N, C-alpha and C positions, 0 to 999 in steps of 0.2 A: 550381209556385210552392211547394207544400207538400211537404216531403220524405216519401218513401214509407216511410222506416224509422221514422217517428214514428206514434204514435196520438194522437187528438185528442178533445177534449170539446166539448159544445155551449157551455160557458162560456169557451172559447177558450184552454184550456191544452193543451200538448202533453206527451207522455210518450215517453221512449226507454228501452226495457227492455234491459238487458245480460245477459250469460251468468251473472252471479253472482246474479241476482235482484233487483239494484238497479234502481230506476226514476228516471231524471233527469226533472225537471219544469221547464217554463218556460211562457211565453205565446207565442201565435202572432203571425205577421206582421200578421194582421188586427187582433188586439188592440192591438198597439203602435201601429198606424196610427190606430186610433180614439182612443187615449189621448193621442197627441202626445208631446212630449218628456218622457221619464221622468226625474224628479228625485230619487226616493227609493223604495227597496224595503225593506219590513219583512218579515223572514223568521223562522220559528220557531228555537228552539234545537235543537242536535243532541240527540237523545234524545227529542224530542217525539213523542208518539203521534198519528197522523193517522187520521181517518176519511174514507172516500170521500165527497165532496160537501160536507164541512165546510170552513170557511175555514182557511187555514194562514198567512196573512199579508195584506199590502196592497201596492199599488203606487200611487205618487203621480206625477202628471204635471202639466204646466202647466195642463191642463184639469180634472182631476178626481182623486179618490182612489177606487180600486177594490179590492174584496176579491179575493183569490186563493183558488181552490177546489181542494182536493186531488182528483186523478183516481183515487187509489188509497188503500187503507188500509194502514198500516204505520208503521214508525219512521224518523224523519229520522236519516240517518247522516252527512250532510254538507250544508253550505250554501255557496253561492258567495260567499265574503267579498269578492271583488273588486267586487261590485255595490254595496257600501256606499260605496266611493270613486268608482266608475264606473258609475252606473245607466244612463247612456246606452248601454251595451253592449246593453241590451234592445232599443233602437231600431236600433242598427247591425247586430246579428246575432241577431234574435229566436229563431232555431231552433238557435243554437249557445250562446246565453247561458243556461244552465241556472240555476235558482234553488236548488233543493234536490235531494238524492238520498234516496230512500226504499227501505228494505228492505221488500219486500212479497212476499206469496205470489201475488199477482194476475198475470195474463198479459196483460191488456189486450184479450182476445178480444171483449169487448163495447163497446170504445171505437170511435170513428170512424176509418176509414182515410183516407188523403189525398184520395181521390176523393170520399168521402162528406162530408168536411169542406169541400172546395172547393164542392160542391153546396150546403152549408148557408150558406156566406158569399157565394156568388154569384161 
């Protein structure tokens, strides 16, 4: 259920590292299921500096507003503009609907793999 090419956090974000050192970040299927229908996603501006563990935005659903936590430290190099008009993509394809891309020096070696995340959420 959880793609093995992603790394995960206990706060239910996922990270996909690419060969350039960029990390795409989104929320997991577990997180979107807990939230319900997503109606709004607030994201940082390109160029924003993120610190691992700090909030980088928020996500609003019909049930609640939740903070988004950065799984890596680095600079935001892109945001997924389509989520402004179509936040439901987070529900439809949670592991494909990236929110931000971050230029980082981190490798994610200390983040959860798919098996560990699956064990965490049951």
